[in-house]
N, C-alpha and C positions, 0 to 999 in steps of 0.2 A: 262601532255597529253602523256606517255610514253604508258599507256596500251587504250590510243584512235584507233578506228577503223583507216583502210586508210582512208587518206585525198587525196584531188587531185591531189595533189603531188605523193601520192604515184602511184596511178593509172596512173599519166604518165610515170613512174619509171617502171611500170611493177608488183607490189609485192601483184597484185591480180592474181591470175592464171584464165586462160581461162578454164569452164566447158563447156567441149561438148557438154553435151544431157542438157543442160538449156534450151534451150524450148523445149525439147520434155518433157520436168518436167513439164510446163506447161499445158499439152494438156487434154484434157478432157477424163475421163472417165468413165464408166457407174454408176452412183448412187449407194449410198450404199446401203443395204437391210435396208427395215426397215424403210424407212426414215417416217416425218410425212409428211400427205398430207396440201394441202391447208390450212393456216392459219387463224384464225377468225381475227377479229378486233385487238382483246388483247388476249394471250395466251401462257404462257411458258413451257418452256420444261423441268423436274426437276429429273436429276440424282438421282435413289431411289438404297436399298441395302449398299451405302457406308456409307453417311451418317447416325447418330444415327435416332433408330425410331420418339426419343423425336426429333431432328432435322428435321426431315419430315414432320410429323403430322403439328411442330408449322407454319412453314413454308406456306401448306396448307389451314392451320386454318386463317391464316394471308394476305394471298393473293389472293385466288380462291374463284369465285364469286358465287357458289354453295358447299360449302366443304361437302365432301363425309364423312362421318359416320366415327368414330374413327375405329371401328373392319374391318373395309372395307378397307380403307389406311393400317390397321399392317398387313394386310392380301397381302395387295402388297409390301408390304414393304419386307414381312417374302419370298416372291416367288423372290424380286431379289436378295434378299442375298444367298439365293440358289444358284441361279444365278452367282453371285461374287464368290463366293466357288468353285465352280466349276470352273471360268476361273482362279481360283489365282494354279489350279491345271495343265489347259490347254493348259495354255497363261502365266506363270513363265516365266519368264527373254522377256517377248516380247517388255518391255518396254527399252531393254538397248539396249547400243550402236546404238542411231538411225543414219540414213545416214545422216550429211550435206558437201554440197557441194556449194562452194565458185561460188561466181557471176561472170560469165569470162569479163574481161576487153571487146573485141571488140564487144562482143554485148550491154554491161550496162554503156558503157563509159558515156555518155549522161547523163543518168539518176546517173550515182552516182554519177557525178563530184556535181551537182546540191545538188544531197543529202547531199552530205557535207560539202555544204556550209549554210547548218542551222542550226541556235548556239544551238538550241534542240538538236542537234545531238552530238554536236560537249561539249556539259556544261551536257548534261543529259546520257551517256554510256562513263562514263573515268574513271571508279572506277575500273573496269576488265576488263583482256584482253578482246576484241570486236570484233567482224566481221559480214559478212553481207554475209547471204549466203541462199541456198535451203534447205526447210526442208522437211521430211515426214509427212504433216500431221497428220496421222493413227499412227505413232508413236509416237506421241506427250502424254505425261503427261499434265492432266488438274486437275486446283482444283476448276474452277469455278463451281460450282451445276447446276444455270439454267441459260437458253437462252429465250432470248424477242424473240418469233416469230415472232413477229412485226416486230420488227426493221430488223431481219435478210431480211425478205423475202422485207424489203426494199430496201436491199443492192444489193439483186438478180436483183429486177426490174429495177437500175439505171443501175446495172452490162450490163444485157441484157442476151439474151439465149447463146451468144458466144462473151464473151471478149475481147477484144485484151492485149497482153503482158503488154503494157503500163496502159491500166486500170487495170489490177491486181498488177504490180510494183506500182501504186501512192495509189491501195486500200491499200495493207498491209505496202507502204510506203510512209504518204503522206507526202511531207515535206513544201506542199502552205498551212497546217492544216487547212479544214474544220469547221468549229463551228459551231457545232449545235446552235440550239434559247434558249436563255436566255433574264431572263429579271430581274433587280434588282432596289431597291429602298428604300430609307433610309427611317424606318417606328419609326424612335426615336432620341433624341438626340443622339445619345452613337451605335445608331442599327440598321443593314443595313442588308439585306432580298436578298437574289441570289434563283432563281429558273429558273431551265429547265427539258424538260421531257428526255434528257440525265445524265446517271446514273453515266456519268464521273466528271459532275462537284463536283470539291470538294476544301479545302482548300488547297492552294499550297502554306504556309509558309508567313514567317515574310519580308520582303523587310527594311533594315537599309539604306536612299536615303541622299547622298547631295541637296541643293538646287541649284544647277549644273543639277542635274537630270531633274528636275523638268522646262518641256518649255510650251509655248504657255498659262500658268493658272496662272492667277495674284496673287501673293503670299497674304496671308492676312496680313504677317509682314514680318521681320526681317529674314526670315529665319536662325536656326543652324542647323537642320534635321530634319526629315521628317522620319517617322515609316509607312510604306505602308504593309496592311492586304493585302496579295493576294488571288484572289478567282480566279477561271478557270478549261481549264480542261488542262490533261496531255499531256506527246507529242504526242500519239497515236498511236505510232509505232507498228505493229505486234513485239513481241520481248519473248523471251525464253531465260530459262538461262540451261547453262548446265553442272551438278553438278554430281558428282558420277554415272557418262555414260548414266543420262539421261538427257533427255531434258523436263523440265517443261513452259506450254507454261504460261507467266509472262502479260501477255494483249493483247488483242485481242480475246477474245474470239468467238466474235461474227459475225466476219469478217472473220475466221477461218472455225467457223461452214457452213455460209454462202455458203463460196468456195468451200467446201466440197460439201457441198448437191448440189453444178451445177455438181460436178463430177472432182473437179479437185485437184491431191493428190499432187503435191509441190509444195509450195510457197516461197517469198525471207521474211524474217526475219531476225531483231535482234540478235545476240546470244553472251550474256557475259558466257564466262567462269569462272567458280566459283571453287574455288581448296578448301576450307573450308568452315566450317558451318559459320566461323567467316566472311567469305567474304560473302554465301550467306544471314545473317542478314542485309547486305549494300544493298542487289539489287533485293532480291523476296520482290513477296507481301507480306503485313501480315497473310492469311492463311498459306502460305507455309512455312512461319519459324516455327507457332504455333505444327504443325504436319509435319516436317520435314519427320519422319521417312516411314509415309503413301507414301507418293509420290515419294521415294528415296532410301528404302531398303526393300519395301511389293513386293511380286514377284509379282503381278499382282494388278499394283496406278488403278488409275482412266483414260483413257482415252479419246482423246475424237471422238474415236471410238466409245465410247458407248452411245455419242449424237444417235445414229441413230439405237441403239439398243433396238427392244421396251421391250424387257423385261428390262431396267436396268434404262428407263426413262417414267415419268409421264408428258403428257398435258394436262393444263386442263387451262381453261379460266381464266384469272385475271380480278381485277380490275388494270384501269390504273392510271401509280402515276406519279409526279415530283419527283425529286432532290431537296431538298432544305438546303443550308448553310447558317447561322444566322453568321453576327460576331456582337461581341457586345466588347467596349472596355471602360477602366476607366483609368479616368484621376485624380492624384492627387498633389495638387497643397500644401507643406509646407515649412516652415522656422525651419531651424535646426539649429545648432549648429557649426561657426566657430570653423575648430580647430588652 
């Protein structure tokens, strides 16, 4: 646990320094130019120019309600790629050395004490050195290619036109873990299906348990062990990986987009400091791991500010979809020779 972020005891000892301009960092500023207008019931924003032409066309065909002709999509992609090449020269190094400011003890002590009580914080962010800090949204590298504009609009509606600091803190670091709607049922003897409108629904792993872990549920027999197949949602904290002098948004793209669209420039975030590619493989999202050089070495990688550049994204009506996770298991009972 030596790499864990500050605990309540550390707070009392004053190990987190005061950030004098933290409140100013949350102040709203004018919205970025070129932001999308009021969105329809189901619309997605998709970054173009960096994903390959094949990826772009495949995404539009698979999601758009009325996909344009391939020639029109190719022309859009080529125009965006030309903008990307210009940015590679004019904004080379823009993602390097982004500012990271610690959260001040005096201003945020009560919030941080409650935040550090969350077991998902203590068990989910103890692999590499980690801190809670304010980050500048426009300087963050992103790997998420699409934004669900309907969901982003819902977030803005919940926050209102002038969200308080407490609202912003709990939006970025929701230690109470509000859960999206989800339904699940048994569809066969060895098959269960989970469904949710949230694309954060996922397989969480296997949970080997003892009979003592099962409470208020009548056992079907004299238990010797239980294998739990866990399905649920991630910790859902806004978090980023700091590696090779760049800050990559690891989770929370929709909240980051919604907050920046509202004019908020700096937000609280869990920052995991990575010192090697091996450590990156442990804590970064799979897409970051697959193409690490794009996000860490490219002179001008995809950045959150690109979501607001009309020359670098395509907004399209899309079919609504539900995330589905299917769990199947198999049991074998055999007699084997005794040794």
